[in-house]
N, C-alpha and C positions, 0 to 999 in steps of 0.2 A: 286738510290740516289736522282734523280731529283724529283721522286714522293713523297719522304719523306720530301723534303725541304719545300714545301709550308705549309703543316700542322704544321710543327715545327715553322715556322715563325709566322703563325697566332696564335698558342697557346701561343707563347712567347709574342706577341703583346697584347693579351687579358690579360695575367698575369700581364704585365707591366701596362696596363690600370687600372685594378682593384686595383693595388697596388699604383696607382698614386694619384694625389691631391684630387679630389672629387669623390664621388660615380658616377658610370656611369649612365647616364640618359639624358633626353632632356634638352637643354639649349637654351636661346634666344641669339640673336646677341648682345643685350645690356648687358646681363649678362656676355657674353664672353669679351666684351670690358671693363667692370668693372674689371674683373679678370686681364686683361692685364694691365690696369692702375695701379692696386694695386701690380703688380708683382715686384719683386726685383731680383737682381742677385742671392741672397741666396735662394729666394723662387719664382722661375719663374712660370708663368702660365702653368697649366697642364690640358689638355683636353683629355688625353688618355682614350680610351675606351668609349667615350661619343657618344650618338646619336645626330649628328649635321646635319642629312639629311634635305635637302630642305631649310636650313637656307641661308639667303642672307648675305654673309660675304665679299661682294665686297669692295675692297680698303683697307681692314684691313691689318695691319702689323703683321703677325704671324711668323716672322723670329725666328728660333731657338725654336719654341714652340713644346711641346710634344703632338703629335696627334696620337700616336701609337694605332692601333686597333680602331680608331675612324670611325664612319660611316658618310661619307660626300657624300653619294649618292644623286644626283640631287641638291646638294648645289650650290649656286651661288658664284663663286670665281673670278669674273671678276676683273682683275688688283690687285688681292690679292698677297701680298708678303709672300712667304713661304720659303725664303732662309734658308738653313741649318735646316729646321724643321724636326722633327722625325715623319714620317708617316708610320712606320713599320706596314705592314699588314692592312693598312687602306683601306676602300672602297671608290672609287671615280667614281663609275658607274654613267653615265649620268650627271656628274657635269659640270657646266658652267665654263670653264677654259680660256676664252678669256683674253689674257694679263697677266695671272697668272705667277708668277715667282717661280719655284721650284729649282733654282740653288743650287747645292751642298746639296740638301735635301736627307734624307734617305727614299726611297720609296721601300725598299725591300719587296717583296711579296704583293705589292698592287694589287688591282683589279681595272682596268681602262678600262671600256667597254663603248664605245659610248659617250665620252664627247663632249660637245659643244665647238668648238674651233674657230668658225667664225660666223659673223652675216649673211653672205651670204652663197652661196653654196660651195665656195672654200676658204681654209685658206689663210692668207696673213702673211708676215713676221711681220707686226705690231701687228696682233691679235693672232698669235700662241703662246701657252704657252712656257715658257723657262724651259728646263731640263738640262742645261749645268752643267756638273760635278755631276749630280744627280745619286744616286745608285738605279736602278730599277732591280737589280738582283733578279731572281725568281719571277718576277711580271707576271701577266696575262694582256696583253694590246691589245685591239683592238681599235685603235684611228687614227685619221688623224692628224699627227704631221708634215705635209708638211710645208716647208718654215721656220720652227722654228730653234732656236739656241739650239742644243742638243750636243754641242761639249764636248767630253770626258765623255759622259754619260755611265754608266755601265748597260748593258742589259744582262749580262752573265746569262746563264741558264734560261732566261725568256721565256715565251710562248707568242710569238707575231704572231703565225701562224693562218691562217684562218681555221675556223671550217667548213669543206666542207659539213658536215651533217646538218648544220643549215644556209642555204643560200637562203631561200625562198624569201627574200626581196632584193636580189642582193648580190654581193660579199662584205662581211664585213671583213676587214683585217687591218693590220698595214700599214699605209701610211706615207712615209717621203720624198715625192717628193720635190726636191730642198732644202732639209733641210741641216743644218750645223751639221755634225756628225763626224768631224775629230777626230781621236783618240778614237772613241767609242768602247766599248767592247761588242761584240755579241757572245763571245765564248760559245759554247754549247747551244746557243739559238735556239728556233724553229721559223723559219722565212718563212715557206712555203707560197708562194703567196704574200709575202710582196712587197711593192712598194717603190723603192729607185731611181726612175728615176731622173737624173740630180742632185743627192745629192752629197755633199762633204763628202766622206768617206775615205779621205787620212789617211793611217796608222790605219784603223779600223781592229779589230780582229774578224774574222769569223771562227776561228779554231773550228773544230768539230760541226759546226752549221748546221742546217737543212735549206738549201736554195732552196729546190725544188720549181721550177716554180716562183721563185722571179724575179722581174724586176729591173735590174741594168742599163738599157740602158741610155747612156749618162752620167753615174755617174763617178766621179773622185775616182778611187780605187787605186791610186798610193800608193805603199808601204803597201797595205792591206795584211792580212794574211788569207789564205784559207786552211791551213793545216788540213786535215782530214774532210773537209766539204763535205756535199752532195749537189751538185749543179745541180742535174738532172733536166733538163727542164728550168733552169734559163736563163734569157736573158741578155747577156753582150754586146749587139751590141752598137758600138760607145762609149764604156766605156774606160776610161784610166786605164790600168793595169800595168803601168810602175813600175818596181821593186816590183810587187806583189809577195808574197811568197806562197809556198805550192800548187801552181796550179796543179802540177803533181800528188800530193797526193789526190786532191779533186775528188770525184766521179762525173762523168758526166759533168765536167766543159768544156763547149765549148766556145772558145773565138774568133770565127770568127767575123771579122769586128771590133774587139777591137784594141785599140792602145797600 
C-alpha cells in the first residue's frame, strides 16, 4: 500500500497541475508576482504543474497558492510565506528554505532532499523553515530540520530514513535535533537513523514506524505512542518516556537510562 501511495499522489498532482490555471512551463518571478497581484478570491493564482526551478521567490507571499506538482528544485524561498499552500507532489530538492513558512501547507508526497536551511553549518531556530501543522504524509525527506517549529506536523507513512546504499559523502538523513515536534504524527513512517536528539516529541505518534538506529537521546517523549514500532538499535538514553504508550509492543525497544 505504501509503495502505491507516492505514484498515486504524484499522478494526481500532475493531473491537477495540467488542469489548473496556465499551461505548465517556465515562469519568471516577476510574472508570478503579476499573477499574484491580479488574483482574486474567485480566481486565485495557480502555479500548479509549473517549472519554477532555480527561481528566486524570496520574501513572496504564496499563502494558499496552488503549487501542486510544481518543480521548485533549487528555488530560493528565503523567508517566503507558503502558509496553507497546496504543494501536493511538488519537488523541493535543493531548495533554499531559510526562514520559509510552510505552516498548515499540503506537502503530501513532496520530494525534499538536501534543502538549504542555514547560512552556516548548523541550523538555528531563527533560520529553520516552519512546518507546524503541515501535512507531509507520504513525503520523501532527507533534510536538516533541527531547531525548527514543526509542531503537529503529519509525517505519516513518509520516508525519512537514511539510504544506507548511498552514503559516500557521509550519513545523509532526517535531522530534527532540538526541534519542536509535539503532537507530530510519524505513524507508519520510515525513520531509520533519524536524529531527534533533545527534540520535543511530547504526544508524538510513532505507531508502526521504522525507528531502527534512530537517536532519541535527551528527547522529551512523554505521552508518545510506540505501538508496533521497530526500535531495534534506537538510542533512548536520557529521554523522557513518562506515560509513553506501546513500549511493550515495540520491537527491540531498550529504555535503559531513560526517565
